[in-house]
C-alpha positions as CSV (number, residue, x, y, z in Angstrom):
1,S,-15.8,-180.7,88.1
2,A,-15.7,-181.3,84.5
3,G,-18.4,-178.9,83.6
4,W,-16.5,-175.6,84.1
5,F,-15.0,-175.9,80.4
6,K,-18.4,-176.8,78.7
7,K,-19.0,-173.1,78.2
8,F,-16.0,-173.0,76.1
9,Q,-16.6,-175.9,73.9
10,Y,-18.2,-175.5,70.5
11,D,-22.0,-175.3,70.5
12,E,-23.9,-175.4,67.3
13,V,-26.6,-173.3,68.6
14,R,-24.5,-170.5,70.0
15,D,-21.4,-170.7,67.6
16,S,-21.4,-170.1,63.9
17,P,-19.2,-172.3,61.6
18,S,-17.5,-169.3,60.4
19,D,-16.5,-168.4,64.0
20,A,-15.2,-171.8,64.5
21,R,-13.2,-171.6,61.2
22,N,-11.6,-168.3,62.3
23,V,-10.7,-169.7,65.7
24,L,-9.2,-172.6,64.1
25,L,-7.3,-170.6,61.7
26,V,-5.8,-168.5,64.4
27,V,-4.7,-171.4,66.6
28,V,-3.1,-173.3,63.6
29,A,-1.4,-170.2,62.5
30,L,0.0,-169.6,65.9
31,I,1.2,-173.4,65.9
32,A,2.7,-173.2,62.5
33,A,4.6,-170.0,63.5
34,V,6.1,-171.6,66.5
35,T,6.9,-174.9,64.8
36,F,8.5,-173.2,61.8
37,Q,10.6,-170.9,64.0
38,A,11.7,-173.9,66.1
39,G,12.8,-175.7,62.9
40,V,14.7,-172.7,61.4
41,N,16.3,-171.8,64.8
42,P,16.6,-175.2,66.8
43,P,16.7,-175.2,70.6
44,G,20.1,-174.7,71.9
45,G,21.1,-172.6,68.7
46,V,23.9,-173.5,66.3
47,W,27.6,-173.8,66.5
48,Q,29.3,-170.4,66.1
49,E,32.9,-171.9,65.6
50,G,34.8,-175.0,64.8
51,D,34.1,-177.4,62.0
52,R,30.3,-177.7,62.8
53,V,29.7,-173.8,62.2
54,G,25.9,-173.3,61.5
55,R,25.0,-176.9,62.6
56,A,22.4,-177.5,65.4
57,I,24.1,-177.9,68.8
58,Y,21.0,-180.1,69.8
59,A,21.9,-182.6,67.1
60,S,24.7,-183.9,69.2
61,Q,21.9,-185.7,71.2
62,K,20.7,-187.9,68.3
63,R,17.6,-189.5,69.8
64,A,16.2,-186.3,71.4
65,F,16.8,-184.4,68.1
66,Y,15.1,-187.0,66.2
67,V,12.1,-186.7,68.4
68,F,12.3,-182.9,68.2
69,L,12.6,-182.8,64.4
70,I,10.0,-185.5,63.7
71,S,7.4,-184.0,66.1
72,N,8.1,-180.4,64.8
73,T,7.8,-181.5,61.3
74,L,4.5,-183.4,62.0
75,A,3.0,-180.3,63.8
76,L,3.9,-178.0,61.0
77,S,2.6,-180.2,58.1
78,T,-0.6,-180.8,60.1
79,C,-1.1,-177.0,60.5
80,I,-0.4,-176.6,56.7
81,L,-3.0,-179.1,55.9
82,V,-5.5,-177.6,58.3
83,I,-4.9,-174.0,57.0
84,T,-5.2,-175.2,53.4
85,S,-8.4,-177.1,54.2
86,L,-10.1,-174.3,56.0
87,T,-9.3,-171.8,53.3
88,Y,-10.5,-173.9,50.5
89,R,-12.4,-172.0,47.8
90,F,-11.7,-168.8,49.6
91,P,-10.4,-165.7,47.5
92,F,-6.7,-166.2,46.8
93,H,-6.9,-169.8,47.5
94,L,-4.3,-170.7,45.0
95,E,-2.0,-168.0,46.5
96,I,-2.4,-169.6,49.9
97,W,-1.5,-173.0,48.4
98,A,1.7,-171.4,47.0
99,A,2.5,-169.6,50.2
100,T,2.1,-172.8,52.3
101,A,4.1,-174.9,49.8
102,S,6.9,-172.3,49.9
103,I,6.9,-172.3,53.7
104,M,7.3,-176.0,53.8
105,I,10.2,-175.8,51.3
106,T,11.9,-173.1,53.4
107,Y,11.3,-175.1,56.4
108,A,12.9,-178.2,54.8
109,S,16.0,-176.2,53.5
110,A,16.5,-174.6,56.9
111,V,16.3,-178.1,58.7
112,F,18.8,-179.4,56.0
113,A,21.1,-176.5,56.6
114,V,21.3,-176.7,60.3
115,T,21.1,-180.6,60.7
116,P,24.5,-182.4,60.6
117,N,24.1,-185.2,57.8
118,E,25.3,-187.9,59.9
119,S,22.7,-187.2,62.7
120,V,19.4,-187.5,60.7
121,R,18.1,-189.6,57.9
122,F,15.9,-187.1,56.2
123,R,13.6,-189.8,54.7
124,Y,12.0,-189.9,58.3
125,L,11.3,-186.2,58.1
126,L,9.7,-186.7,54.6
127,I,7.5,-189.4,56.0
128,A,6.5,-187.2,59.1
129,A,5.8,-184.4,56.8
130,S,3.5,-186.6,54.6
131,V,1.6,-188.3,57.4
132,P,-1.2,-185.8,57.8
133,F,-1.8,-185.8,54.0
134,V,-1.9,-189.4,53.7
135,M,-4.1,-189.9,56.7
136,R,-6.5,-187.3,55.2
137,C,-6.4,-189.0,51.9
138,F,-7.0,-192.5,53.5
139,G,-9.9,-191.1,55.5
140,Y,-11.5,-189.6,52.5
141,F,-11.2,-192.8,50.5
142,F,-12.3,-194.9,53.3
143,K,-15.4,-192.6,53.7
144,K,-16.2,-192.5,50.1
145,Y,-15.7,-196.2,49.3
146,C,-16.4,-198.1,52.3
147,M,-19.4,-196.0,53.5
148,S,-20.8,-196.0,50.0
149,E,-20.5,-199.9,49.8
150,N,-22.2,-200.1,53.2
151,E,-25.0,-197.8,52.0
152,S,-25.5,-199.7,48.8
153,Q,-25.7,-202.9,51.0
154,I,-28.3,-201.2,53.3
155,G,-30.1,-200.0,50.1
156,G,-30.0,-203.4,48.6
157,Q,-31.4,-204.8,51.9
158,E,-34.2,-202.2,51.9
159,E,-35.1,-203.1,48.2
160,V,-35.4,-206.8,49.0
161,E,-37.5,-206.0,52.1
162,K,-39.7,-203.7,50.0
163,R,-40.2,-206.5,47.3
164,D,-40.9,-209.0,50.0
165,G,-43.5,-206.7,51.5
166,Q,-45.1,-206.0,48.1
167,A,-45.1,-209.8,47.2
168,G,-46.9,-210.3,50.6
169,Q,-49.5,-207.8,49.9
170,Q,-50.3,-209.3,46.3
171,V,-50.9,-212.8,47.7
């Protein structure tokens, strides 16, 4: 039943971390390409004539367009985060950062260009784009400060137990 896909799961014995990194890079690159293309060329296309030339046709359905833009932006920014994380300290790391920042700027300008001003509040897109980065930072600080606090409490308890044990042996 559920065992058919176990051979496809990551196995520390069989799979190397570099193979896993390569697979992840390919997957996030594909997702980034799809989400970027969807943002630049929205579903349904753009108006070709009239007073809304160059604006997304899909934007006429405000709620659906919001869902599309926010989820698409969230997916792209998550892919950007994973790509930059997986390529950290690789050769040309700074160039990868510059390229991914440029991609985000290009995406934002394209979304700006095709989205009618009255249909979207762009602060929601900015929030959606920053969510993966904020969550990563929050997780890092939580792990660093909360876990270190717990470890120091555990270490302090071990010292007390050690002193109590030594005091018992001296009596």
